[in-house]
C-alpha positions as CSV (number, residue, x, y, z in Angstrom):
1,M,108.5,113.5,21.1
2,L,107.6,115.5,24.1
3,Q,104.5,117.6,23.8
4,I,103.8,120.6,26.1
5,D,100.2,121.1,26.7
6,A,98.1,122.8,29.4
7,T,98.5,120.0,31.9
8,A,102.3,120.7,32.0
9,F,101.6,124.3,32.8
10,I,99.1,123.3,35.5
11,V,101.5,120.8,37.1
12,F,104.3,123.4,36.9
13,F,101.9,126.0,38.5
14,I,100.8,123.5,41.2
15,V,104.4,122.6,42.0
16,W,105.3,126.3,42.4
17,I,102.2,126.9,44.6
18,L,103.2,123.9,46.8
19,F,106.7,125.2,46.9
20,F,105.6,128.6,48.2
21,V,103.0,127.1,50.6
22,L,105.4,124.5,52.0
23,S,108.1,127.1,52.3
24,R,105.9,129.4,54.4
25,V,104.0,126.8,56.3
26,F,106.7,124.1,56.8
27,W,110.2,125.1,55.8
28,K,110.4,128.6,57.3
29,P,109.1,127.5,60.7
30,M,111.3,124.4,60.7
31,I,114.4,126.5,59.7
32,K,113.4,129.0,62.4
33,V,113.1,126.2,65.0
34,I,116.5,124.8,63.9
35,R,118.2,128.2,64.1
36,D,116.6,128.9,67.6
37,R,117.8,125.5,68.8
38,N,121.3,126.1,67.4
39,A,121.3,129.5,69.0
40,Q,120.2,128.0,72.3
41,I,122.8,125.3,72.1
42,D,125.5,127.9,71.3
43,G,124.2,130.0,74.3
44,D,124.3,126.9,76.5
45,G,127.8,126.1,75.3
46,E,128.9,129.6,76.1
47,A,127.3,129.5,79.5
48,S,129.0,126.1,80.1
49,R,132.3,127.6,79.1
50,K,131.9,130.6,81.4
51,T,130.8,128.3,84.2
52,R,133.8,126.0,83.7
53,I,136.1,129.1,83.7
54,A,134.5,130.3,86.9
55,Y,134.9,126.9,88.4
56,E,138.6,126.7,87.5
57,Q,139.2,130.2,88.8
58,G,137.4,129.2,92.0
59,L,139.6,126.1,92.3
60,Q,142.7,128.2,91.8
61,E,141.5,130.7,94.4
62,I,140.9,127.8,96.9
63,D,144.2,126.3,96.1
64,Q,146.0,129.7,96.6
65,T,144.1,130.2,99.9
66,L,145.1,126.7,101.1
67,K,148.7,127.4,100.2
68,S,148.6,130.7,102.1
69,A,146.9,129.0,105.1
70,R,149.6,126.2,105.1
71,L,152.4,128.8,105.0
72,A,150.7,130.8,107.8
73,A,150.2,127.6,109.9
74,E,153.8,126.6,109.3
75,K,155.1,130.0,110.4
76,T,152.8,129.9,113.5
77,R,154.1,126.4,114.3
78,E,157.7,127.5,114.0
79,T,157.1,130.6,116.1
80,L,155.4,128.5,118.8
81,E,158.2,125.9,118.7
82,V,160.8,128.7,119.2
83,E,158.7,130.2,122.0
84,A,158.3,126.8,123.6
85,L,162.1,126.1,123.4
86,K,162.7,129.5,125.0
87,E,160.2,128.8,127.7
88,K,161.7,125.4,128.3
89,S,165.2,126.9,128.5
90,R,163.9,129.5,130.9
91,L,162.1,127.0,133.1
92,L,165.2,124.7,133.1
93,T,167.4,127.6,134.1
94,E,165.0,128.7,136.8
95,A,164.7,125.1,138.1
96,S,168.5,124.8,138.1
97,T,168.9,128.1,140.0
98,M,166.3,127.0,142.5
99,A,167.9,123.6,142.9
100,T,171.3,125.2,143.3
101,G,169.9,127.5,145.9
102,E,168.3,124.6,147.8
103,I,171.5,122.6,147.6
104,E,173.5,125.6,149.0
105,K,170.9,126.0,151.8
106,A,171.2,122.3,152.6
107,R,175.0,122.5,152.5
108,A,174.9,125.5,154.8
109,A,172.4,123.8,157.2
110,L,174.6,120.6,157.1
111,Q,177.7,122.7,157.9
112,E,175.9,124.4,160.8
113,E,174.8,121.0,162.0
114,I,178.3,119.6,161.7
115,S,179.7,122.6,163.5
116,R,177.1,122.3,166.3
117,L,177.7,118.6,166.6
118,K,181.5,119.2,166.7
119,Q,181.0,121.8,169.4
120,E,178.7,119.5,171.3
121,L,181.2,116.6,170.8
122,E,184.1,118.7,172.1
123,T,182.0,119.7,175.1
124,E,181.0,116.2,175.7
125,T,184.5,115.0,175.1
126,G,185.8,117.4,177.8
127,R,183.1,116.3,180.2
128,L,183.8,112.6,179.5
129,A,187.5,113.1,179.9
130,D,186.9,114.8,183.3
131,Q,184.6,111.8,184.4
132,I,187.2,109.3,183.2
133,E,189.9,111.2,185.0
134,K,187.9,111.3,188.2
135,R,187.1,107.6,188.1
136,L,190.7,106.7,187.3
137,L,192.1,108.8,190.1
138,N,189.5,107.7,192.6
C-alpha cells in the first residue's frame, strides 16, 4: 500500500516552491511578453487597417478628381470646337464677301475697259471708214 512519509511532504513542498518560483521568474514574464506581442500585433493590424482605408479613400479621391478633370477637359474641348467652328464660319463669310467684292471690282473694271475699247473702236471705225472712203473716191 501507499505510505505517506516526510519525503512526500518535502516533494510536495518543493513542487509548490518550484511552481511559485517558476511562475514569477518564467511564466509571468513570458505571459507578459506574449500579451505585449499580441497587443503590438493588434495595434499593427489596426494601423494597417487604417492605412488601407486611407489608401482606398485616397484612390477614390484621385479617381473622382480624374473624372472631374476629364469632364472639364471635355467641356473645354467642346467649347473650343464650337468657337473654332464659329471662327471658321466667320472667316469663310469674310473671305466670301471679300472675294465677291473683288469679283465685282473686276467686273466693273472689265465693263469700263469694254466700254472704253468700244468707244475707241467706234472712233477708230469712223476714222478707218473715212480713210477707206477717201481712198475709194480718189
